[in-house]
N, CA, C and O of each residue as an XYZ file, in Angstrom:
892
protein
N     127.970     -2.377    -28.155
C     129.293     -2.127    -27.592
C     130.406     -2.427    -28.592
O     131.452     -1.778    -28.569
N     130.182     -3.425    -29.485
C     131.209     -3.727    -30.480
C     131.489     -2.533    -31.375
O     132.629     -2.301    -31.780
N     130.440     -1.776    -31.683
C     130.617     -0.589    -32.520
C     131.521      0.422    -31.828
O     132.403      1.006    -32.458
N     131.301      0.629    -30.529
C     132.085      1.610    -29.783
C     133.535      1.160    -29.606
O     134.414      1.978    -29.334
N     133.779     -0.132    -29.758
C     135.145     -0.646    -29.644
C     135.877     -0.629    -30.980
O     137.045     -1.009    -31.062
N     135.189     -0.190    -32.017
C     135.776     -0.158    -33.357
C     136.579      1.130    -33.531
O     135.987      2.208    -33.588
N     137.913      1.052    -33.619
C     138.726      2.279    -33.747
C     138.388      3.077    -35.006
O     138.453      4.307    -34.997
N     138.032      2.389    -36.077
C     137.716      3.082    -37.322
C     136.446      3.915    -37.186
O     136.325      4.975    -37.800
N     135.507      3.437    -36.385
C     134.287      4.207    -36.121
C     134.633      5.557    -35.506
O     134.113      6.588    -35.931
N     135.505      5.552    -34.512
C     135.883      6.796    -33.842
C     136.717      7.687    -34.756
O     136.545      8.906    -34.775
N     137.616      7.072    -35.507
C     138.481      7.862    -36.390
C     137.668      8.589    -37.454
O     137.835      9.793    -37.647
N     136.791      7.869    -38.142
C     135.983      8.487    -39.195
C     134.953      9.435    -38.595
O     134.717     10.513    -39.140
N     134.339      9.050    -37.481
C     133.316      9.897    -36.867
C     133.859     11.235    -36.403
O     133.261     12.277    -36.670
N     134.984     11.214    -35.712
C     135.558     12.471    -35.206
C     136.123     13.319    -36.338
O     136.033     14.546    -36.295
N     136.701     12.682    -37.343
C     137.224     13.439    -38.485
C     136.081     14.090    -39.254
O     136.182     15.250    -39.655
N     135.004     13.357    -39.460
C     133.832     13.933    -40.121
C     133.239     15.070    -39.308
O     132.733     16.044    -39.865
N     133.305     14.942    -37.978
C     132.771     15.996    -37.117
C     133.513     17.310    -37.304
O     132.925     18.381    -37.151
N     134.808     17.239    -37.637
C     135.569     18.466    -37.885
C     134.942     19.255    -39.028
O     134.823     20.479    -38.962
N     134.547     18.548    -40.064
C     133.880     19.193    -41.207
C     132.505     19.713    -40.817
O     132.146     20.839    -41.163
N     131.735     18.906    -40.103
C     130.388     19.318    -39.729
C     130.377     20.533    -38.813
O     129.552     21.431    -38.980
N     131.278     20.564    -37.858
C     131.333     21.697    -36.925
C     131.783     22.960    -37.648
O     131.259     24.044    -37.390
N     132.750     22.828    -38.551
C     133.219     23.997    -39.312
C     132.073     24.627    -40.091
O     131.921     25.849    -40.098
N     131.263     23.795    -40.747
C     130.134     24.328    -41.513
C     129.072     24.912    -40.604
O     128.427     25.897    -40.963
N     128.880     24.323    -39.435
C     127.898     24.862    -38.478
C     128.317     26.244    -37.997
O     127.474     27.123    -37.822
N     129.601     26.439    -37.783
C     130.109     27.751    -37.377
C     129.862     28.784    -38.473
O     129.462     29.915    -38.193
N     130.101     28.390    -39.714
C     129.880     29.307    -40.833
C     128.412     29.718    -40.906
O     128.100     30.900    -41.047
N     127.534     28.762    -40.813
C     126.105     29.061    -40.917
C     125.630     29.974    -39.788
O     124.747     30.809    -39.985
N     126.217     29.809    -38.611
C     125.778     30.617    -37.475
C     126.411     32.000    -37.444
O     125.896     32.904    -36.786
N     127.534     32.174    -38.156
C     128.255     33.437    -38.021
C     128.385     34.286    -39.259
O     128.963     35.370    -39.191
N     127.860     33.828    -40.413
C     128.107     34.557    -41.655
C     127.473     35.952    -41.640
O     128.067     36.897    -42.159
N     126.314     36.093    -41.072
C     125.669     37.411    -41.056
C     126.455     38.404    -40.207
O     126.596     39.568    -40.580
N     126.966     37.946    -39.069
C     127.733     38.839    -38.205
C     129.119     39.112    -38.789
O     129.694     40.176    -38.559
N     129.649     38.160    -39.537
C     130.908     38.382    -40.260
C     130.728     39.503    -41.278
O     131.574     40.391    -41.384
N     129.632     39.462    -42.023
C     129.361     40.503    -43.011
C     129.152     41.851    -42.322
O     129.632     42.883    -42.790
N     128.438     41.822    -41.221
C     128.120     43.084    -40.535
C     129.340     43.715    -39.883
O     129.595     44.906    -40.058
N     130.087     42.931    -39.140
C     131.176     43.502    -38.341
C     132.532     43.464    -39.052
O     133.291     44.429    -38.973
N     132.844     42.375    -39.738
C     134.165     42.239    -40.348
C     134.238     42.957    -41.686
O     135.178     43.710    -41.942
N     133.238     42.721    -42.548
C     133.225     43.402    -43.842
C     132.588     44.777    -43.773
O     132.707     45.571    -44.706
N     131.906     45.063    -42.655
C     131.236     46.351    -42.424
C     130.252     46.670    -43.551
O     130.247     47.768    -44.107
N     129.426     45.680    -43.867
C     128.406     45.810    -44.899
C     127.042     45.489    -44.300
O     126.964     44.862    -43.243
N     125.972     45.911    -44.960
C     124.640     45.532    -44.477
C     124.490     44.007    -44.431
O     125.032     43.290    -45.272
N     123.751     43.537    -43.441
C     123.589     42.095    -43.251
C     122.978     41.436    -44.476
O     123.201     40.249    -44.717
N     122.204     42.198    -45.258
C     121.568     41.635    -46.450
C     122.580     41.059    -47.435
O     122.241     40.164    -48.209
N     123.821     41.558    -47.421
C     124.842     41.045    -48.330
C     125.229     39.601    -47.991
O     125.816     38.900    -48.815
N     124.899     39.169    -46.786
C     125.180     37.781    -46.420
C     124.416     36.816    -47.319
O     124.875     35.706    -47.589
N     123.249     37.251    -47.776
C     122.459     36.404    -48.678
C     123.223     36.143    -49.976
O     123.217     35.019    -50.479
N     123.875     37.159    -50.519
C     124.660     36.993    -51.731
C     125.846     36.079    -51.513
O     126.164     35.255    -52.370
N     126.509     36.220    -50.360
C     127.661     35.368    -50.050
C     127.230     33.913    -49.919
O     127.886     33.011    -50.440
N     126.125     33.694    -49.221
C     125.616     32.333    -49.079
C     125.184     31.766    -50.428
O     125.377     30.582    -50.705
N     124.598     32.623    -51.262
C     124.150     32.175    -52.574
C     125.301     31.689    -53.435
O     125.180     30.681    -54.130
N     126.441     32.418    -53.390
C     127.625     31.997    -54.154
C     128.108     30.637    -53.674
O     128.431     29.764    -54.480
N     128.157     30.463    -52.364
C     128.616     29.189    -51.800
C     127.725     28.038    -52.278
O     128.222     26.992    -52.696
N     126.419     28.240    -52.215
C     125.469     27.178    -52.574
C     125.534     26.873    -54.067
O     125.543     25.708    -54.464
N     125.578     27.916    -54.895
C     125.612     27.692    -56.341
C     126.882     26.977    -56.779
O     126.833     26.056    -57.594
N     128.013     27.399    -56.239
C     129.272     26.743    -56.594
C     129.265     25.297    -56.109
O     129.711     24.394    -56.818
N     128.753     25.082    -54.890
C     128.707     23.718    -54.356
C     127.850     22.811    -55.235
O     128.221     21.669    -55.506
N     126.710     23.321    -55.675
C     125.819     22.521    -56.514
C     126.480     22.171    -57.846
O     126.381     21.034    -58.309
N     127.149     23.136    -58.457
C     127.787     22.891    -59.744
C     129.029     22.027    -59.642
O     129.339     21.271    -60.563
N     129.752     22.137    -58.517
C     131.018     21.421    -58.379
C     130.840     19.949    -58.029
O     131.783     19.167    -58.153
N     129.655     19.567    -57.597
C     129.429     18.175    -57.213
C     129.785     17.202    -58.345
O     130.364     16.142    -58.105
N     129.434     17.574    -59.568
C     129.692     16.688    -60.704
C     131.189     16.474    -60.910
O     131.627     15.370    -61.231
N     131.968     17.538    -60.724
C     133.415     17.405    -60.866
C     134.007     16.509    -59.793
O     134.879     15.688    -60.076
N     133.539     16.661    -58.567
C     134.037     15.817    -57.485
C     133.668     14.356    -57.716
O     134.467     13.464    -57.432
N     132.471     14.106    -58.225
C     132.053     12.727    -58.485
C     132.940     12.072    -59.546
O     133.257     10.886    -59.458
N     133.331     12.856    -60.541
C     134.243     12.323    -61.569
C     135.609     12.024    -60.954
O     136.247     11.030    -61.298
N     136.050     12.890    -60.044
C     137.344     12.654    -59.398
C     137.295     11.388    -58.548
O     138.273     10.643    -58.484
N     136.157     11.146    -57.896
C     136.008      9.938    -57.089
C     136.193      8.692    -57.937
O     136.834      7.732    -57.510
N     135.630      8.709    -59.143
C     135.758      7.531    -60.016
C     137.197      7.315    -60.479
O     137.565      6.203    -60.859
N     138.008      8.363    -60.450
C     139.392      8.250    -60.918
C     140.354      7.867    -59.796
O     141.232      7.027    -59.997
N     140.200      8.471    -58.620
C     141.191      8.236    -57.559
C     140.583      7.640    -56.294
O     141.310      7.345    -55.345
N     139.273      7.459    -56.264
C     138.644      6.856    -55.092
C     138.111      7.877    -54.111
O     138.540      9.031    -54.093
N     137.164      7.432    -53.291
C     136.495      8.332    -52.349
C     137.427      8.816    -51.247
O     137.365      9.979    -50.849
N     138.294      7.929    -50.749
C     139.142      8.302    -49.615
C     140.132      9.401    -49.994
O     140.278     10.379    -49.261
N     140.806      9.251    -51.119
C     141.769     10.273    -51.545
C     141.061     11.576    -51.886
O     141.568     12.661    -51.602
N     139.896     11.463    -52.489
C     139.134     12.670    -52.814
C     138.680     13.374    -51.546
O     138.679     14.604    -51.489
N     138.297     12.618    -50.538
C     137.903     13.156    -49.229
C     139.030     13.982    -48.628
O     138.802     15.065    -48.090
N     140.239     13.464    -48.723
C     141.390     14.190    -48.182
C     141.624     15.507    -48.923
O     141.928     16.530    -48.310
N     141.478     15.466    -50.238
C     141.649     16.694    -51.034
C     140.577     17.705    -50.688
O     140.860     18.898    -50.579
N     139.336     17.240    -50.512
C     138.236     18.148    -50.179
C     138.486     18.857    -48.854
O     138.161     20.036    -48.709
N     139.056     18.151    -47.894
C     139.394     18.780    -46.613
C     140.390     19.921    -46.826
O     140.257     20.982    -46.216
N     141.381     19.708    -47.683
C     142.379     20.736    -47.942
C     141.760     21.960    -48.604
O     142.069     23.096    -48.242
N     140.883     21.720    -49.578
C     140.232     22.839    -50.275
C     139.358     23.621    -49.312
O     139.369     24.852    -49.313
N     138.595     22.901    -48.484
C     137.727     23.584    -47.526
C     138.540     24.405    -46.535
O     138.175     25.539    -46.222
N     139.635     23.844    -46.042
C     140.487     24.588    -45.121
C     141.093     25.822    -45.766
O     141.177     26.878    -45.139
N     141.518     25.692    -47.024
C     142.094     26.833    -47.736
C     141.082     27.965    -47.885
O     141.450     29.139    -47.853
N     139.816     27.614    -48.049
C     138.790     28.646    -48.231
C     138.682     29.534    -47.001
O     138.426     30.732    -47.123
N     138.872     28.964    -45.826
C     138.782     29.772    -44.611
C     140.001     30.679    -44.465
O     139.908     31.773    -43.909
N     141.147     30.214    -44.970
C     142.308     31.103    -44.999
C     142.059     32.297    -45.894
O     142.408     33.422    -45.536
N     141.461     32.072    -47.053
C     141.123     33.172    -47.965
C     140.087     34.093    -47.354
O     140.160     35.312    -47.506
N     139.122     33.507    -46.663
C     138.080     34.306    -46.041
C     138.651     35.221    -44.959
O     138.164     36.334    -44.760
N     139.682     34.749    -44.262
C     140.282     35.554    -43.196
C     140.870     36.852    -43.749
O     140.755     37.908    -43.127
N     141.498     36.764    -44.918
C     142.165     37.934    -45.481
C     141.248     38.772    -46.373
O     141.670     39.806    -46.892
N     140.015     38.343    -46.554
C     139.073     39.113    -47.367
C     138.731     40.420    -46.665
O     138.311     40.427    -45.508
N     138.914     41.523    -47.378
C     138.597     42.822    -46.799
C     137.503     43.554    -47.536
O     137.189     44.699    -47.211
N     136.919     42.906    -48.525
C     135.858     43.532    -49.310
C     134.880     42.451    -49.752
O     135.154     41.257    -49.626
N     133.748     42.883    -50.265
C     132.749     41.919    -50.714
C     133.256     41.052    -51.869
O     133.065     39.836    -51.828
N     133.899     41.625    -52.908
C     134.401     40.752    -53.988
C     135.381     39.696    -53.490
O     135.333     38.547    -53.929
N     136.274     40.083    -52.573
C     137.225     39.109    -52.029
C     136.506     38.025    -51.237
O     136.855     36.847    -51.319
N     135.500     38.434    -50.472
C     134.732     37.462    -49.701
C     133.947     36.523    -50.617
O     133.810     35.336    -50.320
N     133.429     37.053    -51.734
C     132.706     36.210    -52.688
C     133.637     35.187    -53.330
O     133.260     34.036    -53.547
N     134.860     35.625    -53.631
C     135.834     34.695    -54.183
C     136.178     33.587    -53.200
O     136.255     32.415    -53.569
N     136.386     33.972    -51.936
C     136.654     32.971    -50.908
C     135.441     32.067    -50.719
O     135.582     30.867    -50.480
N     134.244     32.651    -50.828
C     133.027     31.860    -50.715
C     132.909     30.828    -51.824
O     132.402     29.728    -51.603
N     133.380     31.182    -53.022
C     133.358     30.227    -54.130
C     134.262     29.036    -53.824
O     133.900     27.894    -54.108
N     135.440     29.295    -53.245
C     136.336     28.198    -52.867
C     135.708     27.370    -51.748
O     135.834     26.146    -51.721
N     135.029     28.054    -50.824
C     134.334     27.348    -49.755
C     133.273     26.413    -50.333
O     133.137     25.269    -49.899
N     132.520     26.913    -51.320
C     131.523     26.080    -51.970
C     132.140     24.874    -52.654
O     131.565     23.785    -52.647
N     133.314     25.070    -53.246
C     134.018     23.976    -53.899
C     134.413     22.900    -52.884
O     134.221     21.707    -53.120
N     134.964     23.340    -51.762
C     135.347     22.383    -50.728
C     134.149     21.703    -50.096
O     134.189     20.510    -49.798
N     133.093     22.455    -49.894
C     131.869     21.894    -49.323
C     131.302     20.804    -50.233
O     130.875     19.751    -49.759
N     131.301     21.064    -51.536
C     130.819     20.063    -52.486
C     131.650     18.788    -52.396
O     131.109     17.684    -52.451
N     132.962     18.940    -52.257
C     133.815     17.773    -52.130
C     133.504     16.957    -50.889
O     133.505     15.727    -50.927
N     133.242     17.640    -49.801
C     132.907     16.927    -48.575
C     131.547     16.245    -48.690
O     131.379     15.119    -48.220
N     130.590     16.907    -49.302
C     129.273     16.285    -49.488
C     129.364     15.053    -50.371
O     128.660     14.070    -50.144
N     130.227     15.101    -51.376
C     130.343     13.987    -52.315
C     131.068     12.789    -51.712
O     130.858     11.659    -52.154
N     131.912     13.013    -50.716
C     132.779     11.938    -50.234
C     132.498     11.469    -48.815
O     132.728     10.300    -48.501
N     132.010     12.347    -47.952
C     131.947     12.007    -46.533
C     131.089     10.766    -46.278
O     131.498      9.863    -45.547
N     129.899     10.725    -46.882
C     129.021      9.568    -46.677
C     129.608      8.308    -47.289
O     129.366      7.210    -46.788
N     130.373      8.446    -48.361
C     131.003      7.278    -48.968
C     132.050      6.673    -48.037
O     132.171      5.452    -47.939
N     132.804      7.532    -47.355
C     133.806      7.037    -46.411
C     133.115      6.345    -45.233
O     133.556      5.292    -44.775
N     132.025      6.952    -44.750
C     131.250      6.315    -43.678
C     130.722      4.960    -44.143
O     130.733      3.992    -43.382
N     130.265      4.891    -45.385
C     129.744      3.625    -45.921
C     130.817      2.547    -45.946
O     130.508      1.369    -45.765
N     132.079      2.928    -46.169
C     133.162      1.946    -46.175
C     133.314      1.318    -44.786
O     133.627      0.133    -44.665
N     133.094      2.110    -43.752
C     133.173      1.583    -42.386
C     132.082      0.540    -42.173
O     132.331     -0.514    -41.588
N     130.879      0.831    -42.645
C     129.777     -0.114    -42.522
C     130.045     -1.387    -43.311
O     129.783     -2.488    -42.826
N     130.568     -1.240    -44.533
C     130.871     -2.406    -45.366
C     131.937     -3.286    -44.720
O     131.832     -4.513    -44.736
N     132.955     -2.659    -44.156
C     134.027     -3.417    -43.525
C     133.512     -4.171    -42.306
O     133.891     -5.321    -42.079
N     132.653     -3.529    -41.522
C     132.083     -4.193    -40.356
C     131.232     -5.388    -40.774
O     131.301     -6.447    -40.150
N     130.429     -5.225    -41.825
C     129.583     -6.321    -42.302
C     130.429     -7.485    -42.806
O     130.084     -8.644    -42.579
N     131.533     -7.186    -43.488
C     132.405     -8.243    -44.002
C     133.089     -9.005    -42.871
O     133.286    -10.217    -42.962
N     133.450     -8.294    -41.810
C     134.164     -8.937    -40.700
C     133.232     -9.753    -39.808
O     133.612    -10.808    -39.299
N     132.004     -9.254    -39.622
C     131.105     -9.880    -38.652
C     129.969    -10.677    -39.279
O     129.245    -11.383    -38.577
N     129.808    -10.568    -40.599
C     128.784    -11.339    -41.268
C     127.371    -10.886    -40.990
O     126.431    -11.646    -41.220
N     127.192     -9.687    -40.510
C     125.864     -9.155    -40.231
C     125.855     -7.668    -40.564
O     126.833     -6.964    -40.311
N     124.752     -7.192    -41.130
C     124.626     -5.776    -41.478
C     124.016     -5.014    -40.293
O     122.937     -5.348    -39.804
N     124.741     -3.984    -39.852
C     124.275     -3.192    -38.700
C     124.237     -1.713    -39.058
O     124.654     -0.856    -38.278
N     123.729     -1.433    -40.250
C     123.725     -0.050    -40.720
C     122.956      0.873    -39.779
O     123.397      1.988    -39.498
N     121.795      0.402    -39.288
C     120.985      1.240    -38.414
C     121.718      1.631    -37.150
O     121.688      2.790    -36.737
N     122.383      0.652    -36.531
C     123.133      0.934    -35.309
C     124.285      1.889    -35.575
O     124.525      2.822    -34.809
N     124.991      1.645    -36.668
C     126.130      2.495    -36.997
C     125.696      3.930    -37.281
O     126.306      4.878    -36.786
N     124.648      4.086    -38.075
C     124.219      5.439    -38.429
C     123.691      6.179    -37.211
O     123.876      7.391    -37.099
N     123.036      5.470    -36.293
C     122.591      6.114    -35.053
C     123.785      6.552    -34.224
O     123.792      7.638    -33.644
N     124.808      5.679    -34.176
C     126.009      6.025    -33.417
C     126.745      7.195    -34.057
O     127.229      8.083    -33.356
N     126.833      7.200    -35.397
C     127.486      8.318    -36.080
C     126.723      9.624    -35.840
O     127.313     10.705    -35.829
N     125.400      9.509    -35.645
C     124.615     10.711    -35.394
C     125.020     11.451    -34.137
O     124.775     12.650    -34.006
N     125.647     10.726    -33.202
C     126.114     11.372    -31.970
C     127.138     12.452    -32.282
O     127.166     13.500    -31.638
N     127.981     12.185    -33.278
C     129.000     13.170    -33.620
C     128.367     14.449    -34.170
O     128.910     15.540    -33.999
N     127.216     14.307    -34.828
C     126.520     15.490    -35.322
C     126.030     16.384    -34.201
O     125.877     17.591    -34.385
N     125.780     15.794    -33.035
C     125.315     16.581    -31.891
C     126.417     17.469    -31.339
O     126.158     18.393    -30.568
N     127.650     17.181    -31.741
C     128.756     18.019    -31.273
C     128.702     19.416    -31.873
O     129.282     20.352    -31.322
N     128.016     19.563    -32.989
C     127.991     20.850    -33.682
C     127.542     21.979    -32.772
O     128.214     23.003    -32.648
N     126.380     21.773    -32.129
C     125.840     22.835    -31.282
C     126.723     23.143    -30.096
O     126.906     24.306    -29.738
N     127.279     22.094    -29.476
C     128.104     22.302    -28.289
C     129.378     23.070    -28.619
O     129.720     24.040    -27.943
N     130.077     22.629    -29.661
C     131.341     23.290    -30.015
C     131.089     24.701    -30.541
O     131.854     25.620    -30.252
N     130.021     24.871    -31.312
C     129.682     26.210    -31.803
C     129.394     27.153    -30.648
O     129.800     28.315    -30.672
N     128.691     26.653    -29.634
C     128.415     27.474    -28.462
C     129.677     27.873    -27.723
O     129.807     29.015    -27.283
N     130.604     26.942    -27.585
C     131.874     27.245    -26.916
C     132.667     28.266    -27.728
O     133.255     29.189    -27.164
N     132.683     28.099    -29.056
C     133.413     29.038    -29.909
C     132.831     30.442    -29.797
O     133.569     31.425    -29.736
N     131.505     30.531    -29.771
C     130.871     31.843    -29.649
C     131.134     32.455    -28.283
O     131.384     33.655    -28.177
N     131.081     31.639    -27.240
C     131.343     32.142    -25.890
C     132.780     32.643    -25.754
O     133.048     33.575    -24.996
N     133.706     32.020    -26.494
C     135.105     32.434    -26.395
C     135.320     33.862    -26.885
O     136.280     34.520    -26.484
N     134.426     34.340    -27.752
C     134.577     35.715    -28.256
C     134.409     36.735    -27.135
O     134.996     37.816    -27.182
N     133.610     36.391    -26.130
C     133.470     37.281    -24.984
C     134.764     37.374    -24.187
O     135.150     38.453    -23.739
N     135.429     36.243    -24.015
C     136.670     36.228    -23.258
C     137.808     36.886    -24.026
O     138.639     37.584    -23.444
N     137.842     36.659    -25.349
C     138.963     37.157    -26.148
C     138.778     38.592    -26.622
O     139.740     39.359    -26.674
N     137.546     38.959    -26.969
C     137.311     40.261    -27.609
C     136.221     41.080    -26.941
O     135.931     42.190    -27.387
N     135.619     40.570    -25.901
C     134.582     41.322    -25.213
C     133.251     41.359    -25.941
O     132.389     42.181    -25.631
N     133.080     40.456    -26.925
C     131.796     40.412    -27.634
C     130.836     39.505    -26.871
O     131.113     38.326    -26.650
N     129.692     40.083    -26.471
C     128.670     39.320    -25.761
C     127.332     39.342    -26.487
O     126.548     38.399    -26.381
N     127.072     40.414    -27.220
C     125.822     40.499    -27.980
C     125.910     41.715    -28.897
O     126.884     42.468    -28.863
N     124.867     41.893    -29.722
C     124.834     43.066    -30.577
C     124.771     44.356    -29.776
O     125.240     45.394    -30.243
N     124.204     44.308    -28.587
C     124.152     45.487    -27.721
C     125.457     45.709    -26.975
O     125.731     46.815    -26.508
N     126.263     44.655    -26.861
C     127.543     44.763    -26.165
C     128.610     44.044    -26.994
O     129.088     42.975    -26.612
N     128.988     44.654    -28.159
C     129.877     43.963    -29.101
C     131.356     44.040    -28.769
O     132.171     43.436    -29.467
N     131.718     44.753    -27.739
C     133.127     44.879    -27.411
C     133.831     45.912    -28.282
O     133.186     46.653    -29.024
N     135.133     45.957    -28.189
C     135.904     46.998    -28.872
C     136.303     46.618    -30.296
O     136.619     47.500    -31.095
N     136.296     45.329    -30.633
C     136.740     44.898    -31.960
C     135.902     43.714    -32.456
O     136.424     42.610    -32.613
N     134.618     43.936    -32.700
C     133.773     42.826    -33.162
C     134.171     42.324    -34.551
O     133.921     41.168    -34.889
N     134.795     43.201    -35.361
C     135.226     42.774    -36.673
C     136.250     41.653    -36.597
O     136.137     40.651    -37.304
N     137.239     41.820    -35.748
C     138.258     40.773    -35.585
C     137.663     39.553    -34.885
O     138.047     38.417    -35.164
N     136.732     39.798    -33.982
C     136.097     38.680    -33.277
C     135.445     37.722    -34.261
O     135.614     36.508    -34.147
N     134.704     38.251    -35.222
C     134.022     37.364    -36.157
C     134.907     36.934    -37.322
O     134.575     35.991    -38.042
N     136.017     37.614    -37.506
C     137.019     37.086    -38.439
C     137.610     35.796    -37.856
O     137.810     34.812    -38.569
N     137.879     35.821    -36.565
C     138.391     34.629    -35.890
C     137.326     33.539    -35.845
O     137.611     32.370    -36.107
N     136.106     33.926    -35.514
C     135.027     32.943    -35.376
C     134.736     32.236    -36.694
O     134.633     31.010    -36.732
N     134.603     32.998    -37.764
C     134.187     32.429    -39.043
C     135.341     31.832    -39.837
O     135.124     30.989    -40.707
N     136.563     32.259    -39.545
C     137.697     31.827    -40.366
C     138.706     30.967    -39.608
O     139.065     29.880    -40.060
N     139.159     31.457    -38.457
C     140.230     30.762    -37.739
C     139.747     29.452    -37.140
O     140.399     28.419    -37.296
N     138.607     29.486    -36.456
C     138.115     28.252    -35.844
C     137.824     27.175    -36.885
O     138.277     26.043    -36.712
N     137.088     27.473    -37.961
C     136.882     26.445    -38.987
C     138.180     25.986    -39.655
O     138.321     24.813    -40.001
N     139.136     26.921    -39.836
C     140.416     26.542    -40.427
C     141.133     25.525    -39.549
O     141.686     24.547    -40.050
N     141.123     25.755    -38.246
C     141.766     24.814    -37.318
C     141.083     23.451    -37.388
O     141.749     22.416    -37.425
N     139.760     23.458    -37.406
C     139.014     22.200    -37.469
C     139.317     21.442    -38.759
O     139.536     20.231    -38.735
N     139.328     22.152    -39.880
C     139.608     21.496    -41.158
C     141.048     21.015    -41.235
O     141.325     19.987    -41.853
N     141.956     21.737    -40.621
C     143.355     21.291    -40.589
C     143.483     19.995    -39.799
O     144.189     19.072    -40.205
N     142.791     19.940    -38.666
C     142.795     18.701    -37.876
C     142.193     17.563    -38.687
O     142.721     16.451    -38.697
N     141.073     17.849    -39.375
C     140.434     16.829    -40.195
C     141.321     16.371    -41.334
O     141.390     15.177    -41.625
N     142.002     17.305    -41.985
C     142.876     16.960    -43.107
C     144.030     16.083    -42.646
O     144.392     15.121    -43.324
N     144.611     16.414    -41.490
C     145.718     15.604    -40.963
C     145.220     14.230    -40.554
O     145.842     13.218    -40.877
N     144.091     14.192    -39.838
C     143.549     12.905    -39.375
C     143.178     12.004    -40.542
O     143.376     10.791    -40.482
N     142.642     12.595    -41.602
C     142.208     11.785    -42.742
C     143.371     11.064    -43.415
O     143.178     10.033    -44.059
N     144.576     11.606    -43.267
C     145.751     10.963    -43.870
C     146.067      9.632    -43.209
O     146.723      8.785    -43.815
N     145.614      9.433    -41.987
C     145.928      8.217    -41.247
C     144.781      7.206    -41.259
O     144.890      6.134    -40.663
N     143.697      7.543    -41.927
C     142.542      6.649    -42.003
C     142.671      5.767    -43.236
O     142.947      6.253    -44.332
N     142.474      4.491    -43.052
C     142.520      3.533    -44.151
C     141.215      2.751    -44.173
O     140.876      2.078    -43.200
N     140.498      2.835    -45.259
C     139.287      2.034    -45.443
C     139.358      1.381    -46.821
O     139.755      2.031    -47.788
N     138.984      0.119    -46.925
C     139.072     -0.546    -48.230
C     137.985     -0.047    -49.173
O     136.845      0.143    -48.749
N     138.313      0.168    -50.439
C     137.284      0.582    -51.397
C     136.382     -0.591    -51.739
O     136.812     -1.738    -51.610
N     135.150     -0.352    -52.170
C     134.293     -1.448    -52.619
C     134.852     -2.060    -53.888
O     135.663     -1.431    -54.569
N     134.435     -3.281    -54.222
C     134.975     -3.937    -55.419
C     134.827     -3.116    -56.690
O     135.736     -3.094    -57.520
N     133.690     -2.438    -56.857
C     133.476     -1.648    -58.071
C     134.474     -0.525    -58.176
O     134.984     -0.244    -59.261
N     134.766      0.133    -57.048
C     135.730      1.235    -57.051
C     137.132      0.719    -57.276
O     137.938      1.372    -57.939
N     137.434     -0.459    -56.725
C     138.764     -1.039    -56.906
C     139.038     -1.314    -58.380
O     140.132     -1.043    -58.875
N     138.036     -1.858    -59.083
C     138.230     -2.147    -60.500
C     138.353     -0.879    -61.321
O     139.111     -0.838    -62.290
N     137.602      0.175    -60.938
C     137.689      1.446    -61.647
C     139.069      2.064    -61.480
O     139.644      2.597    -62.429
N     139.600      1.986    -60.246
C     140.929      2.553    -60.001
C     141.992      1.763    -60.771
O     142.935      2.340    -61.311
N     141.829      0.449    -60.815
C     142.807     -0.369    -61.539
C     142.782     -0.041    -63.024
O     143.829      0.030    -63.667
N     141.584      0.159    -63.569
C     141.464      0.491    -64.990
C     142.075      1.851    -65.310
O     142.738      2.026    -66.333
N     141.837      2.822    -64.406
C     142.357      4.177    -64.649
C     143.878      4.205    -64.593
O     144.520      4.983    -65.300
N     144.454      3.347    -63.743
C     145.923      3.327    -63.606
C     146.584      2.571    -64.747
O     147.730      2.846    -65.103
N     145.855      1.616    -65.319
C     146.428      0.837    -66.413
C     146.098      1.401    -67.772
O     146.539      0.878    -68.796
N     145.301      2.495    -67.785
C     144.901      3.094    -69.058
C     146.047      3.818    -69.704
O     147.139      3.888    -69.140
N     145.808      4.375    -70.916
C     146.872      5.088    -71.638
C     147.274      6.353    -70.924
O     148.155      7.073    -71.393
């Protein structure tokens, strides 16, 4: 119960969930986005996903270097902004090259979130251990796992909303404008989630570990 009474647990958990749900929506809707919005064969979704994954893998090293310079929390906030911007670019993409470019930015933001999100969660665990004198990592990680369960529920609601807004119910009954439906699903909903996460992250304060504190002090006092 002490964990559930911890405001920082809820703040970090719900903010992290914004990122997790946004990525879950992308994974569930990219093929239909390619089919209906870009009006291309579904096979092109493999290329779009490949760009995202390759950029994310390569960008991790850059994000890790940024963490050592400005800290995990500030880097986390920047990653939210980059990820949100990628969905704005994806919304206006009208061709495969434009979508690939937006996908590259998405991969960049995704890498930033992968590099920082667990570090921010770890700060919550460290702070709890310092305050209470006992390590409860298992309990905390199990509790944080609850937020991951939100992915399926929110994704289902987002998909169901396309029926109400655009008449899309299935591939056999796609409604009158499935292209716009999946532009909204893949771009607008994740953009809103990332915007909420970016704003919320500005109000979260977690102390850096001693090693990070000394690194930040050295970088600020350097030439």
